[in-house]
C-alpha positions as CSV (number, residue, x, y, z in Angstrom):
1,M,0.0,0.0,0.0
2,S,1.3,3.4,-0.9
3,D,2.2,5.9,1.8
4,T,1.3,8.8,-0.4
5,P,-1.9,10.6,0.8
6,S,-4.8,10.2,-1.6
7,A,-6.7,13.1,-3.0
8,A,-9.7,12.0,-0.9
9,H,-7.6,12.3,2.3
10,P,-5.3,15.3,2.1
11,A,-2.0,15.4,4.0
12,H,-3.2,18.0,6.4
13,L,-6.3,16.0,7.3
14,A,-5.9,13.9,10.4
15,H,-6.8,10.2,9.9
16,H,-9.7,10.2,12.4
17,F,-11.6,12.9,10.5
18,D,-13.6,12.4,7.3
19,T,-13.4,16.0,6.0
20,V,-11.4,19.2,6.4
21,E,-14.6,20.9,7.6
22,Q,-15.2,18.3,10.2
23,Q,-11.6,18.8,11.5
24,R,-12.0,22.6,11.5
25,E,-15.3,22.4,13.5
26,S,-13.8,20.0,16.0
27,S,-10.8,22.2,16.5
28,S,-12.9,25.3,17.0
29,L,-15.1,23.4,19.5
30,W,-12.0,22.4,21.4
31,M,-10.8,26.0,21.6
32,L,-14.2,27.2,22.7
33,V,-14.2,24.6,25.5
34,F,-10.7,25.8,26.5
35,L,-11.7,29.4,26.5
36,S,-14.8,28.6,28.6
37,Q,-12.6,27.4,31.4
38,E,-10.4,30.5,30.9
39,V,-13.5,32.6,31.4
40,M,-14.2,30.8,34.6
41,F,-10.5,31.3,35.7
42,F,-10.5,35.0,35.1
43,G,-14.0,35.2,36.3
44,G,-12.8,34.1,39.7
45,L,-10.2,36.8,39.8
46,F,-12.7,39.4,38.7
47,L,-15.1,38.3,41.4
48,A,-12.5,38.5,44.1
49,Y,-11.5,42.0,42.9
50,L,-15.1,43.2,42.8
51,V,-15.8,41.8,46.3
52,Y,-12.8,43.6,47.9
53,R,-13.4,46.7,45.8
54,S,-16.9,47.0,47.2
55,S,-15.6,46.4,50.7
56,Y,-12.9,49.1,50.5
57,P,-13.9,51.5,47.7
58,A,-12.0,54.5,49.0
59,A,-8.8,52.6,49.6
60,F,-9.0,51.0,46.1
61,A,-9.7,54.3,44.4
62,E,-6.8,55.9,46.2
63,A,-4.4,53.1,45.3
64,S,-5.4,53.2,41.7
65,H,-4.0,56.7,41.5
66,H,-0.6,55.0,41.6
67,L,-1.2,53.3,38.2
68,D,-0.2,55.1,35.0
69,V,-3.5,55.7,33.1
70,V,-1.6,56.9,30.1
71,L,0.5,53.8,29.7
72,G,-2.6,51.7,30.4
73,G,-4.5,53.6,27.7
74,I,-1.6,53.2,25.2
75,N,-1.6,49.4,25.9
76,T,-5.4,49.3,25.3
77,V,-5.0,51.0,21.9
78,I,-2.1,48.5,21.1
79,L,-4.2,45.5,21.9
80,I,-7.2,46.8,19.9
81,A,-4.8,47.3,17.0
82,S,-3.5,43.7,17.4
83,S,-7.0,42.4,17.3
84,L,-7.4,44.1,13.9
85,T,-4.1,42.7,12.5
86,M,-5.1,39.2,13.8
87,A,-8.5,39.5,12.1
88,L,-6.8,40.5,8.9
89,A,-4.4,37.6,9.2
90,V,-7.3,35.2,9.5
91,Y,-8.8,36.8,6.4
92,C,-5.6,36.5,4.4
93,A,-5.3,32.8,5.4
94,Q,-8.9,32.2,4.2
95,T,-8.2,33.9,0.9
96,G,-4.7,32.4,0.3
97,K,-2.7,35.6,0.5
98,R,0.4,34.1,2.0
99,N,2.7,37.2,2.0
100,L,0.0,39.3,3.7
101,L,-0.7,36.6,6.2
102,V,2.9,36.6,7.3
103,M,2.9,40.4,7.4
104,F,-0.2,40.6,9.6
105,L,1.0,37.8,11.9
106,L,4.3,39.7,12.3
107,A,2.4,42.9,13.0
108,T,0.4,41.1,15.7
109,M,3.7,39.9,17.2
110,L,5.2,43.3,17.3
111,L,2.1,44.8,18.9
112,G,2.1,42.1,21.5
113,L,5.7,42.7,22.2
114,A,5.1,46.4,22.5
115,F,2.3,45.7,25.0
116,L,4.6,43.4,27.1
117,G,7.4,46.0,27.0
118,I,5.1,48.8,28.3
119,K,3.8,46.4,31.0
120,A,7.4,45.7,32.0
121,V,7.9,49.5,32.4
122,E,4.9,49.7,34.6
123,Y,6.1,46.8,36.8
124,H,9.5,48.5,37.1
125,H,7.8,51.7,38.2
126,K,5.9,49.7,40.9
127,Y,9.2,48.1,42.0
128,V,10.9,51.5,42.3
129,D,8.0,52.9,44.2
130,K,8.0,49.9,46.5
131,L,4.4,49.0,45.6
132,I,5.0,45.3,45.0
133,P,3.2,43.4,47.8
134,G,5.5,41.7,50.3
135,V,7.9,42.7,53.1
136,A,9.3,45.6,51.1
137,F,5.8,47.1,50.4
138,S,5.7,50.8,51.3
139,Y,2.5,52.9,50.8
140,P,2.2,56.6,51.7
141,G,-1.1,56.8,53.4
142,P,-3.4,55.4,56.1
143,N,-4.7,52.6,53.9
144,A,-1.5,50.6,53.4
145,Q,-3.1,47.3,54.2
146,H,-6.0,47.7,51.8
147,A,-3.7,49.2,49.2
148,Q,-1.5,46.2,49.4
149,L,-4.6,44.1,48.7
150,F,-5.4,46.2,45.7
151,F,-1.8,45.8,44.3
152,S,-1.9,42.0,45.1
153,L,-5.0,41.7,42.8
154,Y,-3.4,44.1,40.3
155,F,-0.3,41.9,39.9
156,A,-2.3,38.7,39.9
157,M,-4.7,39.8,37.2
158,T,-2.3,41.7,35.0
159,G,0.4,39.1,35.5
160,M,-1.9,36.2,34.4
161,H,-2.9,38.3,31.4
162,A,0.7,39.0,30.5
163,L,1.4,35.3,30.8
164,H,-1.3,34.6,28.3
165,M,0.3,37.2,26.0
166,V,3.7,35.5,26.3
167,I,2.2,32.2,25.4
168,G,0.4,33.8,22.5
169,F,3.7,35.3,21.3
170,G,5.3,31.9,21.3
171,L,2.4,30.5,19.3
172,L,2.7,33.3,16.8
173,I,6.4,32.4,16.2
174,W,5.2,28.9,15.3
175,L,2.4,30.2,13.0
176,V,4.7,32.7,11.2
177,N,7.2,29.9,10.5
178,D,4.5,27.6,9.1
179,A,3.0,30.5,7.1
180,R,6.3,31.3,5.5
181,K,6.5,27.7,4.4
182,G,3.1,27.9,2.7
183,R,1.5,25.4,5.0
184,F,-1.8,27.4,5.2
185,T,-4.2,27.4,2.3
186,P,-7.8,28.5,1.8
187,E,-8.7,24.9,2.4
188,Y,-6.5,24.4,5.5
189,H,-6.0,27.3,7.9
190,S,-7.8,26.2,11.0
191,H,-4.7,26.9,13.2
192,I,-4.9,30.6,12.2
193,E,-8.6,30.8,13.0
194,I,-8.2,28.9,16.3
195,F,-5.3,31.1,17.4
196,G,-7.4,34.2,16.4
197,L,-10.1,33.1,18.9
198,Y,-7.4,32.9,21.6
199,W,-5.9,36.2,20.8
200,H,-9.2,38.0,20.7
201,F,-10.1,36.5,24.1
202,V,-6.9,37.8,25.6
203,D,-7.6,41.3,24.2
204,I,-11.1,41.2,25.6
205,V,-9.8,40.4,29.1
206,W,-7.7,43.5,29.0
207,I,-10.6,45.6,27.9
208,F,-12.2,44.7,31.2
209,L,-9.0,45.0,33.2
210,F,-8.2,48.5,32.1
211,P,-11.3,50.3,33.5
212,L,-11.5,48.1,36.6
213,L,-7.9,48.7,37.6
214,Y,-6.9,52.0,36.1
215,L,-10.0,54.2,35.9
216,I,-11.6,53.8,39.3
217,G,-9.3,56.4,40.8
218,L,-10.2,59.2,38.4
219,H,-13.0,60.3,40.7
220,G,-11.6,58.5,43.7
221,V,-12.3,59.6,47.3
222,P,-9.4,61.8,48.5
223,G,-9.8,60.7,52.1
224,G,-8.7,57.4,53.6
225,G,-10.5,54.1,53.4
226,H,-12.7,52.6,56.1
């Protein structure tokens, strides 16, 4: 028996699938299941944040003044732009435009790298200002304990988001390499579509993180917490 794949069963079609469409739908379903558990994971962090924010509203608003709204806003614009470039990459994969596919994947990578670079600058600022929770934490005000709780949640939520960005960056390197080799065609591009779902999810998480963490202090209570 010949090892050469037949026309009825393309090389990119796994043996346990009958059609490319069935394989694509199965892969998309797997990603949706994965993203569902990610929603529950981040949902737990959001719930914890909202509970403590409602308990100490003045302290949380005051602590948020120590976040850089400008840098956070720039990162928001960067991620929105990266969602656009990723959507264009999916379109190029669907239409067989290999060179443009590579270009938009690289653009998404660069925007993701820019986001992580700005986030690293923010983390460095917190280190210099001694706002990283722990024994060295130092907060100028009467709400130090509750402020440390705010920054604990800030680093937990933005840190997990950044980790997802790093993972996405690694996957983009793999996708760019395969795209350059011409492995994606209008008939087979499910990897690009599936990763697009992941990237858009990560972007959406930040869209919620930015106002919850950065904007609550714009009209914060100037006095101490309770």
